[in-house]
C-alpha positions in Angstrom: -2.2 -10.9 -56.1 1.2 -12.1 -54.8 3.1 -10.3 -52.1 6.9 -10.7 -51.7 8.3 -10.4 -48.2 12.0 -9.9 -47.8 13.3 -11.1 -44.4 16.4 -9.5 -43.0 19.5 -11.5 -43.5 20.9 -12.6 -40.1 24.2 -11.1 -39.1 27.2 -13.3 -39.5 27.7 -13.1 -35.7 24.4 -14.8 -35.1 22.9 -18.1 -36.1 19.4 -16.7 -36.6 17.5 -13.5 -37.2 15.8 -13.7 -33.8 19.1 -13.0 -32.0 20.4 -10.2 -34.4 18.5 -7.4 -32.7 20.1 -8.4 -29.4 23.6 -7.3 -30.6 25.3 -5.5 -27.8 22.5 -5.8 -25.3 24.1 -8.3 -23.0 27.5 -6.7 -23.3 26.0 -3.4 -22.2 24.4 -5.2 -19.2 27.7 -6.7 -18.3 29.4 -3.3 -18.5 27.0 -2.0 -15.8 28.3 -3.0 -12.4 24.8 -2.7 -10.9 23.4 -5.7 -12.9 23.6 -9.0 -11.0 26.0 -7.7 -8.5 26.6 -9.7 -5.3 25.8 -7.4 -2.3 27.4 -7.9 1.2 25.6 -6.0 3.9 27.3 -4.9 7.1 26.1 -3.3 10.4 29.2 -1.3 11.2 28.9 -1.6 15.0 28.6 -5.4 14.8 30.9 -6.5 11.9 34.4 -6.4 13.3 35.9 -5.4 16.7 38.0 -2.2 16.7 41.8 -2.2 17.0 41.7 -0.2 20.2 38.4 -0.4 22.1 39.8 1.3 25.2 40.5 4.4 23.3 36.9 4.6 22.2 35.1 4.0 25.5 34.4 7.7 26.1 32.2 7.6 23.0 29.6 5.5 24.8 28.4 7.5 27.8 25.6 6.2 29.9 22.9 5.2 29.3 24.7 3.7 26.4 26.4 0.3 27.1 29.5 -1.1 25.5 29.1 -4.9 25.2 31.7 -7.7 24.9 32.1 -9.1 21.4 30.9 -12.6 22.5 27.6 -11.2 24.0 24.3 -11.8 22.2 21.9 -8.9 21.8 18.8 -9.2 24.0 15.5 -7.3 24.1 15.7 -4.4 26.4 13.3 -2.0 28.1 11.9 1.3 26.9 13.7 4.5 28.1 10.9 7.1 28.2 13.3 10.0 28.6 15.2 9.1 25.5 12.3 7.7 23.5 14.4 4.6 22.6 14.7 1.0 23.7 17.7 0.2 25.8 18.9 -2.4 23.2 19.0 0.4 20.7 21.9 1.9 22.6 23.8 -1.3 23.3 27.1 -1.1 21.3 29.8 -3.6 20.4 32.3 -1.1 19.2 32.8 -1.8 15.5 33.8 1.1 13.2 34.8 2.0 9.6 38.4 1.2 10.2 37.6 -2.3 11.5 35.4 -2.9 8.5 38.3 -1.8 6.3 40.5 -4.3 8.1 38.1 -7.2 7.2 37.5 -6.2 3.5 39.5 -9.2 2.4 36.8 -11.5 3.8 34.2 -9.7 1.7 36.4 -9.8 -1.4 37.3 -13.4 -1.0 33.7 -14.4 -0.7 33.3 -13.0 -4.2 31.1 -10.0 -3.4 30.9 -7.1 -5.7 29.4 -4.5 -3.4 29.9 -3.6 0.3 26.6 -2.1 1.6 26.7 -0.3 5.0 23.7 0.3 7.2 23.6 4.0 8.2 26.8 5.7 9.4 25.7 9.3 9.8 25.6 11.0 13.2 22.8 9.5 15.3 22.1 8.5 18.9 21.3 4.8 18.5 23.5 1.9 17.4 21.5 1.4 14.2 21.7 5.1 13.1 18.3 5.2 11.6 17.6 8.3 13.8 19.9 10.8 12.1 21.1 13.9 13.9 23.2 15.2 11.1 23.5 13.7 7.6 26.8 15.4 6.8 28.7 14.0 9.8 29.7 10.4 10.5 28.9 9.1 14.0 32.2 9.4 16.0 31.8 5.7 17.2 32.2 4.8 13.5 34.8 7.4 12.4 34.9 10.5 10.2 34.3 11.5 6.6 38.0 10.8 6.0 37.4 7.3 7.1 34.6 7.0 4.5 37.1 8.1 1.9 39.7 5.6 3.1 37.1 2.8 3.1 35.9 3.6 -0.4 39.5 3.6 -1.7 40.3 0.3 0.1 37.1 -1.2 -1.3 37.8 0.0 -4.8 41.4 -1.5 -4.6 39.7 -4.9 -4.1 37.2 -4.5 -6.9 34.4 -3.6 -4.5 31.8 -0.8 -4.8 30.6 1.0 -1.7 26.9 1.7 -1.1 25.6 3.7 1.9 22.2 3.7 3.6 20.3 7.0 3.4 17.6 7.7 5.9 16.1 10.7 4.3 12.4 10.4 5.2 12.9 11.3 8.8 15.5 12.3 11.4 16.1 11.7 15.1 14.3 13.8 17.7 17.6 14.8 19.2 18.7 16.4 15.9 19.7 20.1 16.5 17.4 21.0 13.6 14.4 19.4 15.2 15.2 20.6 18.7 15.4 24.2 17.3 12.2 23.8 15.4 10.3 22.3 18.3 11.5 24.9 20.8 11.0 28.0 18.6 8.1 28.6 16.2 10.3 31.2 14.5 13.2 28.8 14.0 14.6 28.6 10.5 14.1 24.9 10.7 10.4 25.0 11.8 9.3 24.3 8.2 11.6 21.3 8.0 9.0 19.3 9.8 5.3 19.0 9.8 3.4 20.1 12.9 -0.2 19.6 14.1 -2.4 18.5 17.0 -3.1 15.0 15.6 0.6 14.0 15.9 2.1 12.5 19.0 4.4 15.0 20.5 3.2 17.7 18.1 5.2 16.7 15.0 4.5 14.1 12.3 6.7 11.1 12.9 7.4 7.9 11.0 4.8 5.3 12.0 4.0 7.4 15.0 7.5 6.8 16.5 8.1 10.0 18.5 11.9 9.5 18.1 11.7 9.8 14.3 10.1 13.1 13.2 9.5 13.1 9.4 11.1 15.6 7.2 8.9 18.0 5.2 10.2 17.2 1.8 7.8 19.7 0.3 10.2 22.3 1.6 12.8 23.1 -1.1 15.4 23.8 1.6 15.1 20.2 2.9 15.5 18.8 -0.6 18.5 21.0 -1.2 20.1 19.7 2.0 19.3 16.0 1.3 20.0 15.7 -2.4 19.5 18.8 -4.6 22.3 21.1 -3.5 25.9 20.6 -4.5 27.0 20.0 -0.9 23.9 17.8 -0.1 24.3 14.5 1.6 23.6 12.5 -1.5 26.0 14.3 -3.7 28.9 15.0 -1.2 29.2 11.3 -0.2 29.3 10.3 -3.8 32.3 12.7 -4.3 33.9 11.0 -1.3 34.1 7.8 -3.3 30.8 6.2 -2.4 29.1 4.5 -5.4 25.5 4.5 -4.5 22.6 4.7 -2.0 20.2 2.3 -0.5 17.2 4.5 0.6 15.5 3.6 3.9 11.6 3.5 3.7 11.8 4.8 0.2 8.1 4.2 -0.3 7.4 7.1 2.2 9.6 9.5 0.1 7.3 9.0 -2.9 7.7 8.8 -6.6 8.4 12.5 -7.3 11.2 13.1 -4.8 12.7 9.7 -5.4 13.0 10.5 -9.0 14.7 13.8 -8.3 17.0 12.2 -5.8 18.0 9.4 -8.3 18.6 12.0 -11.0 20.8 14.1 -8.6 22.9 11.0 -7.8 23.3 10.2 -11.5 24.2 13.8 -12.3 26.8 13.7 -9.6 28.2 10.3 -10.4 27.1 8.7 -13.7 26.4 5.0 -13.2 25.8 5.3 -9.5 23.1 3.1 -7.9 19.9 4.2 -6.1 18.0 1.2 -4.6 14.8 1.8 -2.7 13.5 -0.1 0.3 10.0 -0.5 -1.2 7.7 -3.2 0.0 5.0 -2.3 -2.6 4.6 -4.0 -6.0 7.7 -2.8 -7.8 6.3 -2.1 -11.3 5.6 1.7 -11.1 8.6 2.6 -8.9 11.0 2.6 -12.0 12.6 4.9 -13.0 12.0 6.8 -9.7 14.7 4.4 -8.4 17.2 2.2 -10.3 16.2 -0.8 -8.2 14.3 -2.1 -5.2 14.9 -4.4 -2.3 12.7 -7.3 -3.4 10.3 -7.8 -0.5 7.7 -9.7 -2.6 10.3 -12.1 -4.0 11.7 -12.8 -0.5 8.3 -13.8 0.7 7.6 -16.0 -2.3 10.9 -17.8 -2.0 10.5 -18.4 1.8 6.9 -19.6 1.4 8.0 -21.9 -1.4 10.9 -23.3 0.6 8.9 -24.1 3.7 6.0 -25.6 1.8 3.4 -22.9 2.3 3.3 -22.1 -1.5 3.2 -24.6 -4.3 5.7 -24.4 -7.2 3.3 -23.6 -10.1 1.7 -20.7 -8.2 5.1 -19.4 -7.1 6.4 -19.5 -10.6 3.4 -17.7 -12.0 3.8 -14.9 -9.5 7.5 -14.6 -10.1 7.0 -14.5 -13.8 4.3 -11.8 -13.5 6.5 -9.6 -11.4 9.4 -9.8 -13.9 7.1 -9.3 -16.9 5.4 -6.3 -15.2 8.5 -4.6 -13.9 10.9 -5.4 -16.8 14.1 -7.3 -16.7 16.4 -4.3 -16.6 15.4 -2.9 -13.2 15.0 -6.5 -11.9 18.6 -7.3 -12.7 19.7 -4.4 -10.4 17.2 -5.1 -7.7 18.4 -6.8 -4.5 17.2 -10.3 -3.7 17.5 -10.7 0.1 16.4 -13.5 2.4 17.4 -11.9 5.7 18.7 -8.6 6.9 18.8 -6.3 9.9 15.0 -6.1 10.0 14.1 -9.8 9.7 15.0 -13.0 11.6 18.1 -14.6 10.1 17.7 -17.3 7.4 19.1 -20.1 9.6 16.3 -19.3 12.1 13.5 -18.8 9.6 14.4 -22.0 7.8 16.1 -24.3 10.3 15.9 -27.2 7.8 19.1 -27.1 5.8 17.5 -28.5 2.6 14.9 -25.9 2.6 17.5 -23.2 3.4 19.7 -24.3 0.5 16.8 -24.4 -1.9 16.0 -20.8 -1.0 19.6 -19.7 -1.4 19.8 -21.4 -4.9 16.8 -19.3 -6.0 18.4 -16.2 -4.4 21.5 -16.6 -6.6 19.8 -17.7 -9.8 16.7 -15.6 -10.2 17.1 -12.3 -12.0 18.6 -9.8 -9.6 21.4 -8.9 -7.3 21.8 -11.3 -4.3 22.0 -9.4 -1.1 23.9 -11.4 1.6 23.6 -10.2 5.2 26.8 -10.4 7.2 27.1 -13.8 9.0 24.5 -15.5 6.7 27.5 -17.1 4.9 28.0 -18.9 8.3 24.4 -19.8 9.0 24.4 -17.5 12.0 21.1 -17.8 13.8 19.0 -14.9 15.1 15.4 -14.2 15.8 13.5 -10.9 16.0 15.1 -7.6 16.8 17.7 -7.3 18.2 18.8 -11.0 18.0 19.3 -10.8 14.2 21.9 -8.0 14.8 24.5 -10.1 16.7 28.2 -9.5 16.3 29.9 -11.3 13.5 31.2 -14.8 14.4 34.8 -14.6 13.2 35.5 -17.8 15.1 33.2 -19.6 12.6 35.2 -18.1 9.7 38.5 -19.3 11.2 37.1 -22.9 11.7 35.9 -23.2 8.1 32.2 -23.5 8.8 30.6 -25.7 6.0 28.1 -23.0 5.2 31.0 -20.8 4.2 32.1 -23.2 1.4 28.4 -23.5 0.2 28.0 -19.7 0.1 31.3 -19.3 -1.9 30.1 -22.0 -4.3 26.8 -20.1 -5.0 28.6 -16.8 -5.4 31.1 -18.4 -7.8 28.3 -19.9 -9.8 26.4 -16.6 -10.0 29.6 -14.7 -11.1 30.8 -17.3 -13.6 27.6 -17.8 -15.4 26.8 -14.9 -17.7 23.1 -15.8 -17.9 22.7 -15.7 -14.1 24.2 -12.2 -14.0 22.6 -10.5 -17.0 20.4 -13.0 -18.7 16.7 -12.9 -19.5 14.2 -15.1 -17.7 11.8 -17.7 -19.1 9.6 -20.1 -17.1 9.7 -23.8 -17.8 6.4 -25.8 -17.9 6.1 -28.2 -15.0 3.4 -29.3 -12.5 5.2 -30.0 -9.2 8.6 -28.5 -9.8 9.6 -24.8 -10.1 11.8 -24.6 -13.1 13.0 -21.7 -15.2 15.7 -20.8 -17.7 18.2 -17.9 -17.8 19.5 -17.2 -21.3 21.3 -14.7 -23.4 21.9 -14.4 -27.1 24.2 -17.4 -26.9 23.1 -21.0 -26.5 26.2 -21.9 -24.5 25.2 -19.4 -21.8 21.8 -21.1 -21.1 21.2 -22.2 -17.5 18.2 -24.2 -16.3 17.2 -24.1 -12.7 15.0 -26.7 -11.1 13.9 -26.9 -7.5 11.5 -29.4 -5.8 9.9 -27.7 -2.8 7.9 -30.8 -1.9 8.6 -33.1 1.0 8.7 -36.0 -1.4 10.7 -37.0 -4.5 9.2 -35.9 -7.8 9.5 -37.7 -11.2 8.5 -35.2 -13.8 9.0 -34.1 -17.4 9.8 -30.4 -17.9 9.4 -28.5 -21.1 12.3 -26.2 -22.1 11.0 -23.8 -24.7 14.4 -22.8 -26.2 14.9 -23.4 -29.9 18.7 -23.3 -29.7 18.9 -26.1 -27.1 19.8 -29.1 -29.3 18.2 -32.5 -29.1 20.2 -35.1 -27.0 22.1 -32.3 -25.3 24.2 -33.6 -22.4 23.5 -31.4 -19.4 26.3 -30.2 -17.1 25.5 -30.4 -13.4 26.8 -27.0 -12.1 26.2 -27.7 -8.4 27.0 -31.4 -8.3 23.5 -32.3 -7.0 22.4 -34.7 -9.7 22.5 -38.5 -9.1 22.5 -39.5 -12.7 23.2 -38.3 -16.2 20.6 -35.9 -17.6 19.9 -35.3 -21.3 17.6 -32.9 -23.1 15.4 -35.0 -25.5 13.2 -33.1 -27.9 13.0 -30.1 -25.6 12.1 -32.2 -22.6 14.0 -33.0 -19.4 12.9 -36.2 -17.7 13.9 -35.6 -14.1 13.9 -37.3 -10.8 14.4 -34.6 -8.1 14.6 -35.6 -4.4 12.6 -33.9 -1.7 13.7 -30.2 -1.4 16.3 -31.0 -4.1 17.9 -28.5 -6.5 19.4 -28.7 -9.9 21.3 -26.1 -11.9 22.0 -27.3 -15.4 23.6 -26.0 -18.6 24.1 -27.7 -22.0 27.5 -29.2 -22.9 28.1 -27.4 -26.2 31.6 -28.9 -26.6 31.6 -32.6 -25.7 34.7 -34.7 -26.1 35.5 -36.0 -29.5 35.3 -32.8 -31.5 31.7 -33.1 -32.8 29.0 -30.7 -31.5 25.5 -30.2 -32.9 25.8 -26.7 -31.6 28.2 -25.7 -34.3 25.6 -23.6 -36.2 23.4 -22.3 -33.4 25.9 -20.3 -31.4 
């Protein structure tokens, strides 16, 4: 018996039948601003000095302290009466208007998204102790200032994302004060009460200043995200484009999914990214994306020599395979932020730091750049990593600024780095991977050597459209000699802590190309 099998004829737009099903996939990814976006994170109080500080001094009554812009944050002492540390109420005076005045810096870096740490009414400088979600802290401005900032950002091609702290509020919140002082208060059921809890109310990580919201109460959910005038929905109507959710893992799958759906209903295409330190796989579609804690740790451990390349690559590949490429493209790859020591302090060796940054901008995801990291600003544990922005380093043309702009330009210019799929390359001492789309010309190969010694190695590139004898273009200018792909193999010599970002030259001089029928 003979069976006849008819294979589909490849579309004229593609060289082979493997790529035909991909029609429109990468175009759709490119059309979604959330994929592969470059995020620039700002602490409003510390980013830019205000135009008229004297006019704002009354907003910082004792025991709050208004510092000089050239002062460095220092660890303070605990204020029992206020349930905060003194450094939590040290202020530098930045506001939404001063952020708007410096938007050109963000845009000129090449960022796509401005992400602000919390701005809602709160007692501390960091604003993670919300008193009222619907008001902006007066030190920062007003809701009208939010609208103006959103409009100014959009005029520069930037999206605006806010930080939502919806798992807990501050103990000085009128709602909590009412609930604590009166068992018959309409807000009593907004919180969870019981003898086991310090101070009588359940608080986040037992911090008495941060009583947790009772999200099981429909009235709370209505106030936070479900109601038309809720915090999530109303700020989106003000021009905000998305939310980063603080301690999203505490909010849980069900309420996160409801919140994300509410955001999408209010503004289709808006972003909800969760601060989730857990393994990311099952958190989608409860959120659109996560802050990639695991990937950060893998990158830093690889860069400083605590993790070998093959092990790191296996773990990275497992994460991407398990979670799926679509949410990974939207997830934020960060190396430092307001909760961690700054990268220049974590990795003082410049070669190790550059290796980590190359991975940040080439692995699937959205690079999340913390203000000042483009200048290699140092900073240790809290509060040192929250120092005011060093505008003097911008003016002097700090060399790290040029390097950061180069990485951002690379990420934005290479389609595969923004929206491409991921494929690991076989190696024994190097970490190598490929980002690819449905077009051979888009292919990018990334190679890093985390070892403290030079590595000579042959790397297998398992891409059938990569032609034999392909001359490789050195996108970062780090290669010391010409590199060719021979029979799917790259024979490489990579210096200690060296990096390579390569792509095939599909249109070499002279008019002939062996890529003419594989595009």
